C-alpha positions as CSV (number, residue, x, y, z in Angstrom):
1,M,129.3,119.1,107.5
2,L,126.9,116.7,106.1
3,S,123.3,117.5,106.8
4,N,120.2,114.8,107.1
5,S,118.9,115.9,103.2
6,G,119.6,113.2,100.6
7,I,119.8,113.7,96.7
8,N,117.6,112.4,94.5
9,K,119.0,113.2,91.1
10,V,118.9,111.4,87.5
11,L,120.5,112.3,84.5
12,L,120.0,110.2,81.0
13,L,120.8,110.3,77.1
14,G,119.0,108.9,75.0
15,Q,115.9,108.0,72.8
16,I,112.3,108.6,72.5
17,T,110.6,105.4,71.8
18,G,106.7,105.8,71.1
19,D,105.4,109.2,71.0
20,P,104.9,111.2,73.6
21,F,101.3,112.4,75.2
22,I,100.1,114.8,77.4
23,N,98.6,113.2,80.7
24,N,95.9,114.9,82.4
25,T,95.6,114.2,86.1
26,N,93.4,115.3,88.6
27,R,96.5,117.7,89.9
28,S,96.5,120.9,88.5
29,E,99.9,120.6,86.4
30,N,99.3,118.5,82.9
31,Y,102.4,116.9,82.0
32,L,104.0,114.8,79.2
33,C,104.7,111.1,79.1
34,F,107.0,109.5,76.7
35,M,109.3,106.0,77.4
36,L,113.1,107.0,77.0
37,V,115.6,103.9,76.1
38,T,119.0,103.8,76.9
39,N,121.8,101.5,75.6
40,E,125.0,99.6,77.2
41,V,127.2,97.2,76.4
42,I,127.9,94.8,79.4
43,K,130.8,92.5,79.3
44,K,130.4,88.5,80.2
45,G,132.9,86.7,79.6
46,V,134.4,86.9,76.9
47,D,131.1,88.8,74.8
48,N,129.7,92.2,75.2
49,V,126.3,91.9,75.7
50,A,123.7,95.2,74.5
51,H,121.1,96.1,77.3
52,N,118.4,98.2,76.7
53,E,116.6,100.0,79.9
54,Y,113.3,101.6,79.9
55,H,112.2,104.5,81.7
56,R,108.8,106.4,82.2
57,I,109.5,109.8,82.0
58,R,107.5,112.7,83.0
59,M,107.5,116.5,82.0
60,P,105.9,119.2,83.0
61,E,103.9,121.0,80.6
62,K,105.1,124.3,81.7
63,L,108.7,122.9,81.1
64,L,107.8,122.3,77.3
65,Q,106.8,125.2,76.4
66,Q,109.5,127.1,78.1
67,E,112.4,125.0,76.3
68,S,110.0,125.9,73.1
69,I,110.5,122.1,71.9
70,T,108.8,119.9,70.2
71,L,109.4,116.2,71.3
72,E,108.9,113.0,69.0
73,E,109.6,109.4,68.8
74,G,113.5,108.6,67.9
75,Q,114.8,111.3,68.3
76,T,117.9,111.7,70.7
77,I,117.3,113.9,74.3
78,F,119.3,114.8,77.5
79,V,117.4,114.6,80.7
80,E,117.7,115.4,84.0
81,G,115.5,114.7,86.4
82,K,114.3,112.9,89.6
83,I,112.6,109.6,90.6
84,H,109.4,109.3,91.5
85,T,108.0,106.1,93.4
86,T,104.7,105.7,93.5
87,T,102.4,102.3,95.3
88,I,98.8,100.8,94.5
89,I,97.5,97.9,95.7
90,D,96.1,96.1,92.4
91,E,93.1,93.1,92.4
92,Q,94.8,90.7,94.4
93,R,95.4,93.0,97.2
94,I,99.4,93.4,96.0
95,K,101.3,95.9,96.8
96,R,103.0,97.5,93.6
97,Y,105.0,99.9,93.0
98,N,105.3,102.6,90.1
99,L,108.7,104.1,88.9
100,E,109.0,107.2,86.5
101,I,111.6,110.3,86.3
102,V,109.8,113.5,87.0
103,A,111.8,115.4,84.1
104,S,113.1,119.0,85.3
105,K,115.6,119.8,82.3
106,V,115.5,118.6,78.9
107,E,118.0,119.2,76.2
108,L,117.3,117.9,72.7
109,I,120.5,116.4,71.3
110,S,121.4,116.2,67.4
111,I,123.5,113.6,66.4
112,V,126.1,114.5,63.5
113,P,127.5,111.6,61.5
114,V,130.7,110.8,61.5
115,V,132.3,110.8,57.7
116,I,135.7,108.6,57.4
């Protein structure tokens, strides 16, 4: 039987761009924020074109302490989480949407070069 609840789950594998920083919000919890870039190759006609997608990641600070890892620019990581959308109205009274991924699990991936 199907339930009325939906699924909000994201799985990403990519590289950290820029330095992660702690965001002190007015909420009770601090978050580590960083950008993650994912790469894919898309076939356009007869050519393969590289496409990069940038994702804003927000990770609860307590999760970082539990995982006992240090995140730095250039690292390859696996992120599991959910999509969170917020809206703001700017000075011109236009509604803007901010989309970010709230991480629930992060794993550091060590990539070993293949020697042929």
